[in-house]
LUMKE-891061 format. One line per field, with one value per residue (C-alpha): residue number from 1; residue in one letter; chain; x, y, z. Coordinates in nm, 2 decimals. Example, Ala and Ser with C-alpha at 12.3 -4.5 7.8 and 13.67 -1.06 7.14 Angstrom:
seq 1;2
type a;s
mol A;A
c1 1.23;1.37
c2 -0.45;-0.11
c3 0.78;0.71
This chain:
seq 1;2;3;4;5;6;7;8;9;10;11;12;13;14;15;16;17;18;19;20;21;22;23;24;25;26;27;28;29;30;31;32;33;34;35;36;37;38;39;40;41;42;43;44;45;46;47;48;49;50;51;52;53;54;55;56;57;58;59;60;61;62;63;64;65;66;67;68;69;70;71;72;73;74;75;76;77;78;79;80;81;82;83;84;85;86;87;88;89;90;91;92;93;94;95;96;97;98;99;100;101;102;103;104;105;106;107;108;109;110;111;112;113;114;115;116;117;118;119;120;121;122;123;124;125;126;127;128;129;130;131;132;133;134;135;136;137;138;139;140;141;142;143;144;145;146;147;148;149;150;151;152;153;154;155;156;157;158;159;160;161;162;163;164;165;166;167;168;169;170;171;172;173;174;175;176;177;178;179;180;181;182;183;184;185;186;187;188;189;190;191;192;193;194;195;196;197;198;199;200;201;202;203;204;205;206;207;208;209;210;211;212;213;214;215;216;217;218;219;220;221;222;223;224;225;226;227;228;229;230;231;232
type m;n;l;k;h;k;l;i;s;c;t;l;s;l;a;s;l;s;l;l;a;g;c;q;t;n;s;s;k;a;a;a;v;d;a;f;f;t;a;y;n;k;l;c;e;a;s;s;l;k;a;e;g;t;i;g;f;s;g;l;e;a;d;y;t;a;a;y;t;s;t;p;q;a;l;a;i;t;a;t;s;a;g;l;p;f;a;s;f;y;i;r;d;d;k;t;y;l;n;y;l;g;t;k;s;s;s;i;a;s;n;i;g;i;t;e;d;q;e;f;h;l;p;n;p;f;l;e;l;s;r;s;e;r;e;d;l;f;e;s;a;s;t;k;g;d;l;y;t;f;t;f;n;p;s;k;l;n;p;l;l;d;s;y;g;a;l;a;i;e;r;g;t;l;e;a;e;i;v;a;n;e;l;r;s;i;d;l;d;l;h;g;r;y;d;i;e;s;a;s;a;d;f;d;l;d;a;t;m;q;i;v;a;v;g;e;n;v;t;i;s;f;p;d;d;l;n;t;w;n;e;q
mol A;A;A;A;A;A;A;A;A;A;A;A;A;A;A;A;A;A;A;A;A;A;A;A;A;A;A;A;A;A;A;A;A;A;A;A;A;A;A;A;A;A;A;A;A;A;A;A;A;A;A;A;A;A;A;A;A;A;A;A;A;A;A;A;A;A;A;A;A;A;A;A;A;A;A;A;A;A;A;A;A;A;A;A;A;A;A;A;A;A;A;A;A;A;A;A;A;A;A;A;A;A;A;A;A;A;A;A;A;A;A;A;A;A;A;A;A;A;A;A;A;A;A;A;A;A;A;A;A;A;A;A;A;A;A;A;A;A;A;A;A;A;A;A;A;A;A;A;A;A;A;A;A;A;A;A;A;A;A;A;A;A;A;A;A;A;A;A;A;A;A;A;A;A;A;A;A;A;A;A;A;A;A;A;A;A;A;A;A;A;A;A;A;A;A;A;A;A;A;A;A;A;A;A;A;A;A;A;A;A;A;A;A;A;A;A;A;A;A;A;A;A;A;A;A;A;A;A;A;A;A;A
c1 9.80;9.96;9.89;9.65;9.44;9.44;9.31;9.04;8.94;8.93;8.73;8.47;8.45;8.39;8.13;7.95;7.95;7.81;7.53;7.45;7.44;7.21;6.98;6.97;6.89;6.61;6.48;6.47;6.29;6.04;5.97;5.92;5.69;5.49;5.45;5.32;5.06;4.95;4.88;4.72;4.50;4.38;4.30;4.10;3.89;3.78;3.41;3.47;3.76;3.85;4.16;4.31;4.60;4.73;4.75;4.99;4.98;5.22;5.20;4.83;4.79;4.48;4.41;4.14;3.95;3.77;3.55;3.31;3.10;2.97;2.66;2.49;2.63;2.78;3.07;3.21;3.51;3.60;3.89;4.03;4.29;4.48;4.25;3.93;3.66;3.73;3.50;3.30;3.13;2.88;2.68;2.38;2.05;2.13;2.20;2.52;2.58;2.85;2.96;3.21;3.33;2.99;2.78;2.57;2.40;2.26;2.18;2.08;2.38;2.30;2.37;2.74;2.71;2.67;2.39;2.26;2.39;2.75;2.99;3.25;3.61;3.95;4.04;4.28;4.43;4.69;4.45;4.49;4.87;5.09;5.35;5.63;5.44;5.40;5.77;5.84;5.66;5.96;6.32;6.42;6.28;6.43;6.30;6.39;6.18;5.82;5.90;5.91;6.05;6.00;6.14;5.90;5.99;5.82;5.82;5.61;5.40;5.28;5.09;4.90;4.81;4.71;4.66;4.60;4.95;4.83;5.02;5.39;5.56;5.93;6.03;5.86;5.88;5.64;5.68;5.46;5.44;5.33;5.27;5.16;5.07;4.85;4.90;4.92;5.03;5.13;5.34;5.34;5.58;5.55;5.71;5.62;5.43;5.06;4.94;4.56;4.43;4.60;4.71;5.06;5.28;5.52;5.37;5.47;5.23;5.28;5.00;4.99;4.74;4.71;4.47;4.26;4.02;3.92;3.61;3.35;3.51;3.42;3.14;3.05;2.91;2.70;2.59;2.25;2.13;2.18;1.81;1.82;2.10;1.96;1.90;2.05
c2 14.36;14.52;14.43;14.72;14.62;14.26;14.36;14.58;14.29;14.04;14.27;14.33;13.96;13.88;14.16;14.02;13.67;13.80;13.99;13.68;13.46;13.72;13.72;13.34;13.33;13.59;13.40;13.08;13.24;13.41;13.08;12.90;13.17;13.18;12.80;12.80;13.08;12.93;12.61;12.78;13.00;12.69;12.52;12.82;12.81;12.45;12.40;12.13;12.02;11.77;11.81;11.69;11.78;11.90;12.22;12.29;12.61;12.67;12.32;12.26;12.01;11.89;11.68;11.80;11.71;11.97;11.95;12.16;12.16;12.48;12.31;12.22;12.45;12.23;12.24;12.01;12.07;11.83;11.85;11.60;11.65;11.36;11.12;11.27;11.48;11.85;12.05;12.01;12.27;12.21;12.41;12.25;12.38;12.74;12.65;12.62;12.35;12.36;12.08;12.22;11.97;11.79;12.10;12.11;12.41;12.54;12.87;13.04;13.07;13.43;13.52;13.48;13.64;13.33;13.34;13.07;13.23;13.23;12.97;12.81;12.84;12.82;13.17;13.36;13.66;13.70;13.75;14.12;14.11;14.18;13.93;14.14;14.18;13.80;13.76;14.01;13.79;13.56;13.62;13.30;13.00;12.66;12.35;11.99;11.77;11.84;12.00;12.38;12.55;12.92;13.15;13.44;13.80;13.91;14.28;14.21;13.93;14.10;14.38;14.13;13.91;14.18;14.55;14.62;14.52;14.26;13.98;13.99;13.71;13.70;13.41;13.14;12.89;12.73;12.40;12.29;11.98;12.06;11.79;11.88;12.23;12.10;12.14;11.81;11.94;12.24;12.27;12.61;12.69;13.04;13.19;13.53;13.72;13.83;14.13;14.14;14.39;14.28;13.94;13.93;13.62;13.44;13.17;12.89;12.77;12.46;12.37;12.10;12.03;11.73;11.75;11.44;11.52;11.80;11.84;11.58;11.32;11.51;11.38;11.52;11.32;11.48;11.35;11.18;11.39;11.74;11.82;11.77;12.03;12.32;12.64;12.96
c3 9.57;9.88;10.24;10.29;9.99;10.10;10.45;10.30;10.06;10.34;10.56;10.29;10.22;10.58;10.61;10.30;10.45;10.77;10.59;10.38;10.70;10.86;10.56;10.56;10.93;10.89;10.59;10.79;11.08;10.84;10.67;11.00;11.14;10.81;10.82;11.18;11.13;10.79;10.97;11.28;11.07;10.88;11.20;11.33;11.01;11.07;11.11;11.37;11.59;11.86;12.07;12.40;12.61;12.95;13.14;13.42;13.61;13.90;14.03;13.94;13.66;13.46;13.15;12.91;12.60;12.39;12.09;11.89;11.58;11.41;11.26;11.47;11.72;12.00;12.24;12.50;12.73;13.01;13.26;13.51;13.78;13.94;13.75;13.90;13.73;13.79;13.56;13.24;13.02;12.74;12.49;12.31;12.19;12.28;12.65;12.85;13.11;13.38;13.62;13.86;14.12;14.11;14.12;13.80;13.66;13.32;13.16;12.84;12.61;12.52;12.89;12.81;12.46;12.26;12.00;11.78;11.46;11.59;11.46;11.70;11.60;11.77;11.90;11.67;11.84;11.57;11.28;11.25;11.27;10.97;10.86;11.01;11.34;11.36;11.31;11.58;11.83;11.83;11.90;11.72;11.53;11.43;11.25;11.27;11.04;11.13;11.46;11.48;11.79;11.87;12.14;12.23;12.24;12.56;12.47;12.17;12.32;12.64;12.48;12.26;12.55;12.80;12.72;13.09;13.21;13.46;13.29;13.22;13.03;13.11;12.88;12.69;12.41;12.16;11.99;11.71;11.49;11.14;10.88;10.53;10.63;10.91;11.29;11.47;11.82;12.02;12.34;12.51;12.79;12.96;13.27;13.41;13.67;13.71;13.91;13.95;14.21;14.54;14.41;14.26;14.20;13.97;13.75;13.52;13.25;13.04;12.80;12.53;12.26;12.03;11.74;11.74;11.45;11.22;11.00;10.94;11.17;11.49;11.70;12.05;12.34;12.61;12.95;12.95;13.24;13.10;13.12;13.50;13.56;13.76;13.56;13.69
């Protein structure tokens, strides 16, 4: 084989290896994305759920607990900041209850569009996306044991989060722990800018969620004085 043929052969071999590596990378990303959404969809279908975590937004931090059951329809969300009660929200017996910085009020659940025949579930904004559209949400994905790490593609994520253009994610990551096809925790880190009417500013959002219980193990505790909260 002459030198020219050897060069051509080597070039073709390198090109083939590059294509193969690309296919393997894309395949790994697709598998990771599919594993996450399979686990997330499963969590969204749960008839009851209890979770806890933290939310940090541009220097403001809060711890929260959240739980719901579909039958009976019940919901409880509480948040504390710097160890002090910040806000709590409950739904029980077709009524909503809000305690915001010590001011307590109640209302009819239908006033905010919640009816008795509705079932509570974790929101799933990705339900209508195709498999390829879900993959496009991420620029990259990697796995290490049960930990999955994703880097968002802002150009694909922003239209999904906000069709009005008021929110612009510039960069972000998502970490998820998945064990036996079940989500155990999520850590979301986003950086961007919001523009709402005359208010415009950069923001940093870091939110975590640990799954405490799913299904029949979920019980919800309510304050004893709910019936004294003022009706609005």
